[in-house]
RODO-260908 format. One record per residue (C-alpha): residue number from 1; residue in one letter; x, y, z. Coordinates in steps of 0.5 Angstrom, whole numbers, plus 500, padded with zeros to 3 digits. Example, Ala and Ser with C-alpha at 12.3 -4.5 7.8 and 13.67 -1.06 7.14 Angstrom:
NODE   pos   code     x     y     z
NODE     1      A   525   491   516
NODE     2      S   527   498   514
This chain:
NODE   pos   code     x     y     z
NODE     1      M   276   351   370
NODE     2      T   280   345   370
NODE     3      T   278   339   365
NODE     4      K   279   332   366
NODE     5      A   283   328   360
NODE     6      A   279   322   358
NODE     7      T   282   316   359
NODE     8      P   282   310   355
NODE     9      D   277   304   358
NODE    10      L   283   298   358
NODE    11      K   278   293   359
NODE    12      Q   274   296   353
NODE    13      G   280   296   349
NODE    14      K   283   289   350
NODE    15      E   275   286   349
NODE    16      G   276   290   342
NODE    17      A   283   287   341
NODE    18      G   280   280   342
NODE    19      R   274   281   337
NODE    20      G   279   283   332
NODE    21      L   284   278   333
NODE    22      L   278   273   332
NODE    23      K   276   276   326
NODE    24      V   283   276   323
NODE    25      L   284   269   325
NODE    26      G   277   267   322
NODE    27      L   277   270   316
NODE    28      S   284   268   315
NODE    29      A   282   260   316
NODE    30      G   276   262   312
NODE    31      L   280   264   306
NODE    32      G   285   259   307
NODE    33      V   279   254   306
NODE    34      I   277   257   300
NODE    35      L   285   257   297
NODE    36      V   285   249   298
NODE    37      L   278   249   294
NODE    38      L   281   252   288
NODE    39      L   287   248   288
NODE    40      L   283   242   288
NODE    41      I   278   244   283
NODE    42      F   284   247   278
NODE    43      I   289   241   279
NODE    44      M   285   235   281
NODE    45      P   282   234   274
NODE    46      S   289   234   271
NODE    47      L   292   230   276
NODE    48      K   287   224   275
NODE    49      S   286   226   267
NODE    50      G   286   221   262
NODE    51      P   282   215   258
NODE    52      H   276   212   262
NODE    53      D   272   207   259
NODE    54      L   272   211   252
NODE    55      A   268   208   246
NODE    56      L   274   205   242
NODE    57      G   271   201   235
NODE    58      T   274   195   233
NODE    59      V   274   191   226
NODE    60      A   277   184   228
NODE    61      A   275   177   228
NODE    62      Q   273   174   235
NODE    63      A   280   171   237
NODE    64      D   283   178   235
NODE    65      V   278   182   239
NODE    66      T   280   177   245
NODE    67      A   288   179   244
NODE    68      L   286   186   243
NODE    69      Q   282   186   250
NODE    70      S   288   183   253
NODE    71      A   293   188   250
NODE    72      M   288   194   253
NODE    73      D   288   191   260
NODE    74      K   296   191   260
NODE    75      A   297   197   257
NODE    76      A   291   201   259
NODE    77      P   286   198   264
NODE    78      G   279   201   264
NODE    79      S   281   206   259
NODE    80      F   277   204   253
NODE    81      A   270   200   251
NODE    82      L   270   196   245
NODE    83      V   265   197   240
NODE    84      P   265   192   234
NODE    85      Y   264   195   227
NODE    86      A   263   190   221
NODE    87      S   267   194   217
NODE    88      E   273   199   216
NODE    89      E   268   204   213
NODE    90      E   263   204   218
NODE    91      L   268   205   223
NODE    92      T   271   211   219
NODE    93      D   264   214   219
NODE    94      A   263   213   226
NODE    95      I   270   216   228
NODE    96      K   268   222   223
NODE    97      A   261   223   226
NODE    98      R   265   223   233
NODE    99      Q   261   216   236
NODE   100      V   267   213   238
NODE   101      K   274   216   239
NODE   102      G   278   212   235
NODE   103      G   279   205   233
NODE   104      I   283   199   231
NODE   105      V   282   194   225
NODE   106      L   286   188   226
NODE   107      D   287   183   221
NODE   108      A   292   177   219
NODE   109      D   297   182   215
NODE   110      G   297   187   221
NODE   111      A   294   192   225
NODE   112      E   291   199   223
NODE   113      V   290   205   229
NODE   114      L   285   210   227
NODE   115      V   285   216   230
NODE   116      A   282   223   230
NODE   117      S   287   228   233
NODE   118      A   283   234   232
NODE   119      G   278   231   237
NODE   120      S   283   230   242
NODE   121      S   291   230   241
NODE   122      P   291   226   248
NODE   123      I   286   221   247
NODE   124      A   289   220   240
NODE   125      A   296   218   243
NODE   126      S   293   213   248
NODE   127      I   289   209   242
NODE   128      T   295   209   238
NODE   129      A   299   207   245
NODE   130      V   294   201   245
NODE   131      G   295   199   238
NODE   132      Q   302   199   238
NODE   133      A   302   195   244
NODE   134      L   297   190   241
NODE   135      G   302   190   234
NODE   136      T   308   188   239
NODE   137      Q   304   183   243
NODE   138      L   301   179   236
NODE   139      G   308   181   232
NODE   140      R   304   184   227
NODE   141      P   306   191   224
NODE   142      V   302   197   226
NODE   143      T   300   203   222
NODE   144      V   297   209   224
NODE   145      T   291   214   220
NODE   146      D   289   220   222
NODE   147      L   282   221   219
NODE   148      V   281   228   222
NODE   149      P   288   231   224
NODE   150      L   289   238   226
NODE   151      P   291   243   222
NODE   152      A   299   244   220
NODE   153      A   299   251   222
NODE   154      D   297   249   229
NODE   155      P   299   242   230
NODE   156      T   298   242   237
NODE   157      G   291   245   238
NODE   158      V   293   251   242
NODE   159      G   288   255   239
NODE   160      I   282   252   240
NODE   161      G   285   249   247
NODE   162      G   286   256   249
NODE   163      L   279   258   249
NODE   164      A   277   257   256
NODE   165      F   279   263   260
NODE   166      P   277   268   254
NODE   167      L   270   265   253
NODE   168      V   269   266   261
NODE   169      F   272   273   260
NODE   170      G   268   274   255
NODE   171      G   262   273   258
NODE   172      I   263   276   264
NODE   173      V   266   283   262
NODE   174      P   260   286   257
NODE   175      V   255   284   263
NODE   176      V   259   289   267
NODE   177      A   260   294   262
NODE   178      F   254   295   259
NODE   179      R   250   296   266
NODE   180      K   255   301   267
NODE   181      V   254   305   260
NODE   182      F   246   304   261
NODE   183      P   244   304   268
NODE   184      Q   238   305   267
NODE   185      S   236   302   261
NODE   186      R   235   294   262
NODE   187      G   234   294   254
NODE   188      W   240   297   251
NODE   189      A   244   293   256
NODE   190      L   241   287   254
NODE   191      G   242   289   247
NODE   192      G   249   291   248
NODE   193      I   251   284   250
NODE   194      A   247   280   245
NODE   195      A   251   285   240
NODE   196      F   258   284   244
NODE   197      A   256   276   243
NODE   198      V   256   276   235
NODE   199      A   262   281   235
NODE   200      G   266   277   239
NODE   201      G   264   270   235
NODE   202      I   267   273   229
NODE   203      I   273   276   232
NODE   204      V   275   270   235
NODE   205      S   273   266   229
NODE   206      A   277   271   225
NODE   207      L   283   270   230
NODE   208      L   283   262   230
NODE   209      T   282   262   222
NODE   210      F   286   268   219
NODE   211      V   292   269   225
NODE   212      F   293   263   228
NODE   213      G   291   257   223
NODE   214      S   287   253   228
NODE   215      V   281   253   223
NODE   216      A   280   252   216
NODE   217      V   276   258   212
NODE   218      A   270   254   210
NODE   219      A   269   253   218
NODE   220      F   269   261   219
NODE   221      W   262   262   220
NODE   222      P   260   256   224
NODE   223      V   266   257   229
NODE   224      A   263   264   230
NODE   225      G   257   262   231
NODE   226      A   259   257   236
NODE   227      V   263   262   239
NODE   228      G   258   267   240
NODE   229      L   253   263   242
NODE   230      G   258   261   248
NODE   231      I   259   268   250
NODE   232      A   251   269   250
NODE   233      A   250   263   254
NODE   234      L   255   266   259
NODE   235      A   253   273   259
NODE   236      L   245   273   259
NODE   237      P   244   269   265
NODE   238      L   250   273   269
NODE   239      A   245   279   267
NODE   240      G   239   276   269
NODE   241      L   242   274   275
NODE   242      Q   244   281   277
NODE   243      E   237   283   275
NODE   244      V   233   279   279
NODE   245      F   239   278   285
NODE   246      G   243   284   284
NODE   247      G   250   284   286
NODE   248      T   251   278   289
NODE   249      G   247   274   284
NODE   250      F   252   276   279
NODE   251      T   258   275   284
NODE   252      L   256   268   285
NODE   253      G   254   267   278
NODE   254      A   261   269   275
NODE   255      M   265   266   281
NODE   256      V   261   258   278
NODE   257      M   263   260   271
NODE   258      M   270   262   273
NODE   259      F   272   257   278
NODE   260      L   268   251   276
NODE   261      G   267   252   269
NODE   262      N   273   254   266
NODE   263      P   278   249   269
NODE   264      L   272   244   268
NODE   265      A   271   246   261
NODE   266      G   276   240   258
NODE   267      I   277   245   252
NODE   268      A   284   243   251
NODE   269      T   283   236   251
NODE   270      T   275   235   251
NODE   271      G   271   233   257
NODE   272      A   272   226   256
NODE   273      W   279   226   258
NODE   274      L   277   229   265
NODE   275      P   276   224   271
NODE   276      A   269   221   271
NODE   277      G   263   226   273
NODE   278      W   268   232   273
NODE   279      G   268   232   265
NODE   280      D   260   231   265
NODE   281      F   259   237   270
NODE   282      G   263   241   266
NODE   283      Q   260   240   259
NODE   284      I   253   242   263
NODE   285      L   256   249   264
NODE   286      P   257   254   258
NODE   287      P   265   254   257
NODE   288      G   265   247   257
NODE   289      A   259   246   252
NODE   290      A   262   252   248
NODE   291      G   269   248   247
NODE   292      T   265   242   245
NODE   293      L   261   246   240
NODE   294      V   267   250   237
NODE   295      R   271   243   236
NODE   296      S   265   240   233
NODE   297      T   264   245   228
NODE   298      A   271   247   227
NODE   299      Y   273   240   225
NODE   300      F   268   235   225
NODE   301      G   262   239   221
NODE   302      G   258   240   227
NODE   303      A   258   232   228
NODE   304      G   257   231   236
NODE   305      G   255   238   237
NODE   306      M   248   237   238
NODE   307      T   248   236   245
NODE   308      A   253   242   247
NODE   309      N   248   246   242
NODE   310      L   242   245   246
NODE   311      T   245   246   253
NODE   312      L   248   253   251
NODE   313      A   241   255   248
NODE   314      A   238   252   255
NODE   315      W   243   257   258
NODE   316      V   241   263   253
NODE   317      V   233   262   255
NODE   318      A   235   261   262
NODE   319      G   238   268   262
NODE   320      V   233   271   258
NODE   321      A   228   268   263
NODE   322      L   231   272   268
NODE   323      C   231   278   265
NODE   324      L   224   278   263
NODE   325      I   222   276   271
NODE   326      A   226   282   273
NODE   327      A   222   286   268
NODE   328      L   215   284   271
NODE   329      R   218   285   278
NODE   330      A   220   292   276
NODE   331      P   215   298   279
NODE   332      R   211   301   274
NODE   333      P   211   309   274
NODE   334      V   205   312   277
NODE   335      P   201   316   272
NODE   336      A   200   324   273
NODE   337      A   194   326   276
């Protein structure tokens, strides 16, 4: 008995190859678009960064205010919005309370530029440049006073400036790790995430304080609390999304935090340095709010951190609410007859 060898259907093979080619081209094009979007998200904010209508306090006579406005229009048009103060003391208090980014005190003897480099080194440098341009225009000496300087051990602020990725990492990894260890226990997984947030805050604060010298010892616990709250505000919503929507929910949430929250956090420069709209959006997300709160607690005694604190608390509440929804939806065991 002879058997006839099966011959491949050439037409069917060509059709399969065509579909495969279309899939390859389509997927490559889609991934290319994603790559372009990622480049825009990570690079465009940096290219367009700078001062945009930042509040700049002034103590000066009206004629000098006009000269200051003229100097600003030449040196940095559209960069600052002048806020008048009655005295240098009031202006100093406003800067330390983070109500304005800096200030210029102008009188017949000269100009004094007041900055807070701990709030943002680029903003402080920009204000200094405006003050020096004003002094040159008026022919008066200019002095610069840093009211809230960065620590001598970290004069460029790289310690806090480098927190964005560790914060995002610290919010994503524990969700995966504790769900893997406790696949059948939602309570233990959430408890582990909360414990890690506390431990992570203490560890990061210890490194910033005792290794990098970025934070004074007196601010150790406030910074630990701010970092811990930031980790919880990242991790708990991701855990909630995973509980309610499964792996898809977690993946989408993690991508938002990584690819939007990270580059738009503005931790190194503050969100005010990012382009208008970008920085504001970044402050709504946990990485940006956490960066603002850490900087406020580290250098300003918590001043200017209330909005960030409430934002992080809202994310924590949202995460807990999602976990509760998942618990209520879970099927209850049927009692034995």
